[in-house]
C-alpha positions as CSV (number, residue, x, y, z in Angstrom):
1,M,34.3,58.2,25.8
2,N,33.3,56.0,28.7
3,I,32.3,52.4,27.4
4,L,29.2,52.4,29.7
5,D,28.1,55.5,28.0
6,T,27.5,53.8,24.7
7,I,26.1,50.4,26.5
8,K,23.3,52.4,28.6
9,P,21.0,53.9,26.1
10,A,20.8,50.5,24.2
11,G,19.8,48.8,27.6
12,K,17.2,51.5,27.9
13,F,15.9,50.5,24.5
14,R,15.8,47.1,25.4
15,L,14.0,47.8,28.7
16,S,11.5,50.4,27.5
17,S,10.8,47.5,24.2
18,R,10.5,44.6,26.8
19,F,8.1,47.3,28.8
20,A,6.0,47.9,25.9
21,R,5.5,44.4,24.8
22,A,4.2,43.3,28.5
23,I,1.9,46.3,28.5
24,V,0.5,45.2,24.8
25,I,0.4,41.5,26.4
26,V,-1.5,42.4,29.6
27,L,-4.3,44.8,27.8
28,G,-4.7,42.3,25.0
29,S,-5.2,39.5,27.4
30,L,-7.9,41.8,29.5
31,A,-9.6,42.8,26.3
32,L,-9.8,39.2,25.1
33,E,-11.2,37.9,28.6
34,M,-13.9,40.7,28.7
35,Y,-14.6,39.4,25.5
36,L,-15.0,36.1,25.9
37,V,-16.9,36.5,29.1
38,Q,-19.6,38.4,27.4
39,G,-20.0,36.8,24.1
40,G,-18.3,33.4,24.2
41,L,-16.0,31.7,21.8
42,S,-16.9,31.1,17.9
43,Y,-14.9,30.3,15.1
44,R,-14.8,33.8,13.6
45,E,-13.1,34.7,17.3
46,L,-10.3,32.1,16.8
47,I,-9.7,33.5,13.1
48,V,-9.5,36.9,14.5
49,A,-7.4,36.0,17.6
50,L,-4.8,33.9,15.3
51,G,-4.2,36.8,13.0
52,A,-3.7,39.0,16.1
53,V,-1.1,36.6,17.6
54,I,0.6,36.6,13.8
55,V,0.7,40.4,13.8
56,G,2.2,40.9,17.4
57,V,4.9,38.2,16.3
58,I,5.6,40.4,13.2
59,V,5.4,43.7,14.9
60,F,7.6,42.8,18.1
61,G,9.8,40.0,16.6
62,G,12.6,42.4,14.5
63,A,14.3,40.9,11.9
64,R,13.1,37.3,12.7
65,G,9.4,38.2,12.7
66,I,9.8,40.2,9.5
67,S,11.2,37.5,8.0
68,F,8.4,35.0,9.4
69,G,6.2,37.4,7.9
70,F,7.0,37.4,4.8
71,V,7.3,33.5,4.5
72,L,3.6,34.0,5.6
73,W,3.2,36.6,3.1
74,V,3.9,33.8,0.3
75,L,1.4,31.6,1.6
76,T,-1.5,34.2,1.6
77,L,-1.1,33.8,-2.1
78,A,-2.8,30.7,-1.9
79,L,-6.3,33.0,-1.1
80,G,-7.0,33.6,-4.6
81,Y,-10.2,35.7,-5.4
82,R,-10.7,35.8,-1.0
83,T,-10.8,39.8,-0.9
84,L,-12.1,42.8,1.1
85,A,-14.7,44.8,-0.5
86,V,-14.4,48.6,-0.5
87,T,-16.1,49.6,-3.3
88,A,-17.8,47.9,-6.4
89,S,-14.3,48.1,-8.2
90,L,-11.8,48.1,-5.4
91,R,-11.2,45.1,-3.7
92,I,-8.5,44.8,-1.0
93,H,-6.4,41.5,-0.6
94,P,-5.0,40.1,2.7
95,A,-1.5,39.9,1.1
96,E,-1.3,43.5,0.4
97,I,-2.4,44.6,3.9
98,L,0.4,42.0,5.4
99,L,2.9,43.5,2.7
100,W,2.3,46.9,3.7
101,L,2.5,46.1,7.5
102,L,5.6,44.2,7.1
103,L,7.6,47.4,4.9
104,I,6.2,49.7,8.0
105,C,7.7,47.1,10.9
106,L,10.8,47.3,8.5
107,L,10.8,51.2,8.9
108,V,10.5,51.0,12.6
109,H,13.6,48.7,13.1
110,R,15.8,51.2,11.1
111,E,18.6,49.0,11.9
112,L,17.6,46.4,9.3
113,M,17.0,49.1,6.3
114,P,19.5,49.2,3.7
115,N,22.1,51.9,3.1
116,Q,20.1,52.7,-0.1
117,I,16.8,51.6,-1.6
118,G,17.9,49.6,-4.1
119,L,14.8,50.0,-6.6
120,P,15.8,49.3,-10.2
121,T,16.5,52.3,-12.4
122,W,13.7,51.5,-14.9
123,L,11.4,51.7,-11.8
124,W,12.6,55.0,-10.8
125,L,12.0,56.2,-14.3
126,F,8.5,55.1,-14.6
127,I,7.2,56.0,-10.9
128,P,6.7,59.8,-12.3
129,F,4.5,58.5,-15.5
130,C,2.5,56.6,-12.5
131,V,1.5,60.0,-10.7
132,L,1.2,61.6,-14.0
133,A,-1.5,59.1,-14.9
134,W,-4.0,60.7,-12.1
135,W,-4.6,63.5,-14.2
136,P,-8.3,62.8,-14.8
137,V,-9.1,63.0,-11.0
138,I,-8.4,66.7,-11.9
139,W,-11.5,67.0,-14.1
140,G,-13.6,65.4,-11.1
141,D,-15.1,62.8,-13.5
142,A,-12.5,60.1,-13.0
143,P,-13.3,56.9,-11.1
144,W,-11.1,56.7,-8.8
145,D,-11.6,53.3,-7.3
146,K,-10.8,51.8,-10.6
147,M,-8.0,54.1,-10.8
148,L,-6.8,53.4,-7.1
149,N,-7.3,49.5,-8.1
150,E,-4.6,49.6,-11.1
151,F,-1.9,51.8,-9.5
152,R,-1.8,50.1,-6.2
153,N,-0.9,46.9,-8.3
154,F,2.1,48.4,-9.7
155,A,2.8,50.2,-6.3
156,L,3.2,46.9,-4.6
157,L,6.2,45.9,-6.5
158,I,7.9,48.6,-4.5
159,P,7.4,46.9,-0.6
160,L,8.3,43.8,-2.8
161,I,12.1,45.0,-3.7
162,I,12.5,46.5,-0.4
163,L,11.9,43.8,1.9
164,A,12.9,40.7,-0.1
165,P,17.0,41.8,0.1
166,V,16.3,42.4,3.4
167,V,14.6,39.0,4.3
168,L,17.1,36.9,1.7
169,V,20.2,38.4,3.8
170,R,20.4,34.8,5.2
171,P,21.0,32.4,2.4
172,K,18.7,29.9,4.4
173,M,15.6,32.0,3.4
174,W,15.9,30.9,0.1
175,K,15.4,27.9,0.7
176,Y,12.2,28.8,2.7
177,L,10.4,31.3,0.5
178,V,11.2,29.4,-2.8
179,G,10.0,26.1,-1.0
180,V,6.8,28.0,0.3
181,F,6.3,29.4,-3.3
182,F,6.3,25.8,-4.3
183,L,4.1,24.5,-1.8
184,V,1.4,27.2,-2.6
185,S,1.7,26.2,-6.5
186,T,1.5,22.5,-5.3
187,W,-1.8,22.9,-2.9
188,I,-3.4,25.1,-5.6
189,A,-2.8,22.7,-8.5
190,V,-4.0,19.7,-6.0
191,M,-7.2,21.4,-5.6
192,G,-7.8,22.1,-8.9
193,V,-7.5,18.5,-10.0
194,V,-9.3,17.1,-7.3
195,E,-12.2,19.4,-8.3
196,Y,-11.9,18.3,-12.1
197,W,-12.3,14.9,-11.4
198,F,-14.3,14.6,-8.0
199,P,-16.8,17.7,-8.5
200,S,-18.8,16.0,-5.5
201,I,-16.0,17.8,-3.3
202,T,-18.2,21.2,-3.5
203,E,-20.6,18.8,-0.6
204,V,-17.7,18.5,1.6
205,F,-16.3,22.3,1.6
206,P,-19.4,24.0,0.4
207,A,-18.0,27.2,2.3
208,F,-15.0,26.7,0.3
209,I,-15.6,25.4,-3.2
210,K,-18.6,27.0,-4.9
211,D,-19.0,25.4,-8.3
212,A,-16.4,22.7,-9.5
213,K,-17.9,21.5,-12.2
214,A,-16.0,21.5,-15.1
215,E,-16.5,23.8,-17.8
216,P,-17.0,22.7,-21.8
217,T,-15.4,25.5,-24.1
218,A,-16.7,26.2,-27.7
219,D,-14.1,24.1,-29.3
220,G,-15.1,20.9,-26.8
221,F,-12.4,20.9,-24.4
222,V,-13.0,20.4,-20.9
223,R,-11.6,23.1,-18.4
224,A,-11.4,22.9,-14.7
225,Q,-13.0,25.6,-12.6
226,F,-10.2,25.9,-9.7
227,S,-13.3,27.0,-7.3
228,F,-11.3,27.0,-4.4
229,W,-8.7,29.5,-5.4
230,G,-11.4,31.6,-7.6
231,S,-11.1,31.2,-11.5
232,Q,-8.6,29.2,-14.1
233,S,-6.1,31.8,-13.8
234,A,-4.7,29.9,-10.5
235,T,-2.6,28.4,-13.2
236,F,-0.3,31.3,-13.7
237,I,1.2,30.5,-10.3
238,C,2.1,27.0,-11.5
239,A,3.7,28.2,-14.5
240,L,6.1,30.7,-12.4
241,A,6.6,28.2,-9.5
242,T,7.0,24.9,-11.5
243,P,10.6,25.9,-12.5
244,T,11.9,26.2,-9.0
245,A,11.5,22.4,-9.0
246,I,15.4,22.5,-10.3
247,I,16.6,24.1,-7.5
248,L,14.7,22.3,-4.6
249,A,16.2,18.9,-6.5
250,T,19.3,20.1,-5.3
251,W,18.7,21.2,-1.8
252,F,16.7,18.8,-0.7
253,R,18.7,15.4,-1.8
254,R,17.2,12.5,0.1
255,S,15.4,10.2,-2.2
256,W,11.7,10.7,-0.7
257,Q,12.1,14.4,-0.9
258,R,12.8,14.5,-4.9
259,I,10.3,12.0,-5.4
260,S,7.8,14.4,-3.8
261,I,9.3,17.6,-5.6
262,A,8.8,15.7,-8.9
263,A,5.1,14.4,-8.0
264,A,4.4,17.9,-7.0
265,A,5.7,19.0,-10.6
266,V,3.8,16.2,-12.2
267,V,0.6,17.7,-10.3
268,Q,1.5,21.3,-11.4
269,L,1.7,20.6,-14.8
270,V,-1.7,18.5,-15.1
271,A,-3.1,21.8,-13.4
272,I,-1.8,24.0,-16.5
273,Y,-3.2,21.6,-18.8
274,I,-6.8,21.1,-17.2
275,G,-6.7,25.2,-16.6
276,G,-6.7,25.6,-20.7
277,Y,-4.8,28.5,-21.2
278,R,-3.2,27.6,-24.4
279,S,-0.9,30.4,-24.0
280,V,0.5,29.1,-20.9
281,W,0.5,25.6,-22.8
282,L,3.0,27.3,-24.9
283,L,4.9,29.1,-22.1
284,V,5.7,25.7,-20.8
285,L,6.8,24.3,-23.9
286,I,9.5,26.9,-24.4
287,Q,10.5,26.4,-20.9
288,A,10.9,23.0,-21.5
289,L,12.7,23.6,-24.7
290,I,15.3,25.8,-22.9
291,A,15.6,23.3,-20.0
292,L,16.5,20.8,-22.3
293,T,18.9,23.1,-24.6
294,F,20.5,24.9,-22.0
295,G,19.4,23.6,-18.8
296,V,21.1,21.8,-16.0
297,R,22.2,18.3,-17.0
298,R,19.7,15.6,-16.2
299,H,17.2,17.9,-14.6
300,G,16.4,19.0,-18.4
301,L,15.9,15.4,-19.0
302,V,13.7,15.2,-16.0
303,L,11.2,18.3,-16.9
304,A,10.6,16.8,-20.4
305,G,9.6,13.7,-18.9
306,L,7.1,15.4,-16.8
307,C,6.1,17.2,-19.6
308,L,5.9,14.0,-21.8
309,V,3.6,12.3,-18.8
310,V,1.5,15.3,-18.8
311,A,0.7,15.2,-22.8
312,V,0.0,11.6,-22.5
313,T,-2.3,12.1,-19.5
314,G,-4.0,14.9,-21.3
315,Y,-4.7,13.2,-24.7
316,Q,-5.7,9.9,-23.1
317,Y,-8.3,11.4,-20.4
318,I,-9.3,15.4,-21.3
319,P,-11.6,15.1,-24.8
320,N,-11.0,17.4,-27.5
321,S,-7.2,18.3,-26.3
322,H,-6.3,18.2,-30.1
323,E,-9.1,20.6,-31.2
324,R,-7.9,22.8,-28.5
325,L,-4.6,23.1,-29.5
326,M,-5.2,23.4,-32.9
327,S,-7.6,26.2,-32.0
328,G,-4.6,28.1,-30.1
329,V,-2.1,27.8,-33.2
330,A,-4.8,29.2,-35.2
331,A,-4.8,32.2,-32.8
332,F,-1.1,32.7,-32.7
333,Q,-1.3,32.6,-36.3
334,G,-3.7,35.7,-36.4
335,A,-6.6,34.1,-37.5
336,P,-8.4,32.8,-34.3
337,V,-11.5,30.6,-34.6
338,D,-12.9,31.0,-31.1
339,H,-14.8,34.0,-29.1
340,S,-12.2,34.1,-26.4
341,A,-9.4,34.5,-29.0
342,L,-11.1,37.0,-31.3
343,D,-12.4,39.3,-28.3
344,R,-8.5,39.5,-27.3
345,K,-7.4,40.5,-30.6
346,E,-10.1,42.8,-31.0
347,R,-9.4,44.0,-27.5
348,A,-5.6,44.4,-28.5
349,L,-6.4,46.3,-31.7
350,D,-8.4,48.6,-30.1
351,A,-5.6,49.2,-27.7
352,V,-3.3,50.0,-30.2
353,D,-5.9,52.6,-31.9
354,R,-6.3,54.2,-28.6
355,V,-2.5,54.3,-28.0
356,M,-2.0,56.2,-31.6
357,S,-4.8,58.9,-30.8
358,S,-3.4,59.4,-27.5
359,P,0.1,58.8,-27.5
360,L,0.8,60.3,-23.7
361,G,-1.6,58.2,-22.0
362,S,-5.2,58.3,-21.1
363,G,-4.8,57.6,-17.3
364,W,-5.2,55.0,-14.9
365,S,-7.8,51.9,-15.8
366,S,-9.0,53.8,-18.9
367,A,-7.8,50.9,-21.2
368,G,-10.0,48.6,-19.5
369,W,-8.3,44.8,-19.5
370,V,-6.7,44.5,-22.4
371,H,-5.1,41.2,-21.5
372,S,-1.4,42.5,-22.4
373,D,0.2,44.4,-19.6
374,F,2.6,46.6,-22.2
375,L,-0.4,47.4,-24.1
376,Q,-2.4,48.4,-21.2
377,V,0.1,50.5,-19.5
378,A,0.8,52.3,-22.9
379,V,-2.9,52.9,-23.4
380,N,-2.8,54.4,-19.5
381,L,0.4,56.2,-19.0
382,G,1.8,56.3,-22.8
383,I,4.0,55.1,-25.0
384,I,7.0,56.4,-23.1
385,A,6.2,54.8,-19.9
386,A,5.2,51.4,-21.9
387,L,8.8,51.6,-23.3
388,I,10.4,52.0,-19.9
389,F,8.1,49.0,-18.6
390,A,9.1,46.8,-21.5
391,S,12.9,48.0,-21.4
392,G,12.8,47.0,-17.7
393,Y,11.7,43.7,-18.4
394,L,14.0,43.0,-21.3
395,Y,17.1,44.0,-19.8
396,T,16.5,42.2,-16.6
397,L,16.0,38.9,-18.6
398,F,19.5,39.8,-20.5
399,R,21.1,40.4,-17.1
400,L,19.6,37.3,-15.6
401,A,20.6,35.3,-18.9
402,R,24.0,36.6,-18.8
403,R,24.6,35.9,-15.3
404,V,23.6,32.4,-15.3
405,L,25.9,31.6,-18.2
406,F,28.6,33.3,-16.5
407,L,28.2,30.9,-13.5
408,R,28.1,27.8,-15.6
409,F,31.5,28.7,-16.8
410,R,32.6,29.3,-13.1
411,H,31.1,25.8,-12.2
412,D,29.3,27.2,-9.6
413,P,26.3,24.5,-9.4
414,Q,24.3,26.0,-6.4
415,Q,24.0,29.3,-7.8
416,E,23.7,28.4,-11.4
417,H,20.9,26.1,-10.5
418,L,19.1,28.7,-8.5
419,G,19.8,31.4,-11.6
420,F,18.3,28.8,-14.2
421,A,15.2,28.1,-12.0
422,L,14.8,31.9,-11.6
423,L,15.2,32.4,-15.4
424,L,12.4,30.1,-16.6
425,S,10.1,31.7,-14.0
426,F,11.0,35.0,-15.2
427,I,10.7,33.9,-18.9
428,A,7.0,33.2,-17.6
429,V,6.4,36.6,-16.0
430,G,7.1,37.9,-19.4
431,A,4.6,35.8,-21.2
432,L,2.2,36.6,-18.6
433,L,2.5,40.2,-18.9
434,A,2.2,39.9,-22.4
435,T,-0.5,37.5,-23.2
436,Q,-2.6,37.6,-19.7
437,G,-2.5,41.4,-18.3
438,V,-2.4,40.5,-14.6
439,E,-2.2,44.4,-13.3
440,V,-5.8,44.2,-13.1
441,L,-6.5,42.2,-10.1
442,T,-3.7,42.0,-7.2
443,Q,-3.9,38.1,-6.5
444,L,-2.5,37.9,-10.2
445,V,0.1,40.2,-10.0
446,L,1.7,39.8,-6.6
447,P,3.1,36.3,-7.7
448,V,4.7,37.8,-10.8
449,W,6.3,41.0,-8.8
450,F,7.6,38.1,-6.1
451,V,9.4,36.5,-8.8
452,W,10.7,39.7,-10.3
453,A,11.7,40.8,-6.6
454,L,13.8,37.4,-6.2
455,V,15.2,37.9,-9.6
456,E,16.3,41.3,-8.6
457,V,17.9,40.1,-5.2
458,W,19.6,37.1,-6.9
459,L,21.5,39.6,-9.3
460,R,22.3,41.9,-6.6
461,Q,23.8,39.3,-4.5
462,T,25.6,37.6,-7.4
463,S,26.9,41.0,-8.9
464,E,30.0,41.0,-6.7
465,A,31.6,37.9,-8.4
466,F,30.5,39.2,-12.0
467,E,32.0,42.3,-11.4
468,L,35.4,40.6,-10.0
469,S,35.6,38.2,-12.9
470,Y,36.7,41.1,-15.2
471,S,39.5,42.1,-12.7
472,Y,42.7,40.1,-11.8
473,A,41.6,39.4,-8.4
474,P,42.9,35.7,-7.3
475,A,39.9,33.4,-7.3
476,N,39.7,32.8,-3.9
477,L,38.4,36.4,-3.4
478,Y,35.1,35.3,-5.5
479,P,32.1,35.3,-2.8
480,V,30.0,32.4,-3.2
481,A,26.7,31.8,-0.9
482,H,26.3,28.6,-0.3
483,F,23.0,26.8,0.9
484,Q,23.8,24.7,3.7
């Protein structure tokens, strides 16, 4: 075969692709000009135009456009409760729109698609139960919008797991994604802390901050509102992102960079403290203990120091911190003393009763908000689906911990630090799924799925070296991904 025969089709494709882009640009410019001539230019039009430019870059940018779009998607996690209402029970988050757009672009660029869709085994087993849980619709009296709300929040894990390995093919993308996630968490924390101590900021940004005044609880603890993001559940992102300071401190070695990372971590811990979630306090304590016991040498001491600073600051400037802590201890002992803990206990007991009466599940959204995703899945999809979901998490956690220990013995500090940071974040994933219930809102579940997707990619990228360790292959055959 003549080599020119193989080059010509590619040339035609490039030519037609450029021609299509040119047509879109010309038509878009003409439409914009006509609109401006008739109606003028306002703030809303600028936002729409910026969004159109971003979509154009993603759609026509190929591999780089998808990578750019995925980084931008991480930034959308900072939008919080800013959603588009479809019905009273169904609201669409900009992050999910962008996520599905990225998946469509990936399907268009088939050359970027992996040979096999690498969904975890547990997810393949879980998907049939997600479909079967729509059975109440057959009877015609099911709230389809509420059902779709919970179903799509689980479905969003699929495009994330498909997209993440494509974007993270280049090792440098780890820096961008983890760094931007940490930046989003820092922004959320800063806004929450500023609102807490300076509630008058509402007058400066009335369109973005509705009510910044701190809220006292029954035990006297004064909780931050996190009005800019939408609620105190903004601290869930901080609990997921703060451990990544460990790997960021190894990637960015200049003094001012490390000082900035440490300061940002302190602000995030302060935000978690004033957020008032006692279960998240316990989670951070567990993360700190693991970092100290099995952690990454001096970085464990740094994390302990940060926790000490936050604890001292909290007791000094936030009233009734001790009472809040004691009420949390009582709740974990099974004897709640405040209304919030009592309500959670009653919901959990009610969920257990409903599972016993209907072990095959009652359909999507039938559980309400149990504040535990494992229990909620058991009510909605059945005991078997809940066991698959919980086993999927525990098995992934086991693989992740074992891989981190393996890399420590191999003296691979870059991958070890990244894996250990992901391990701490993945522990937060399990804690949030077990004690908060994040599947009911897109803005709550997406950060959790994002960390899970990162863990799956990291396990896949380090699997070859892990498998070779059981053979007699020479040491120089072990592939190591360096973050240059």
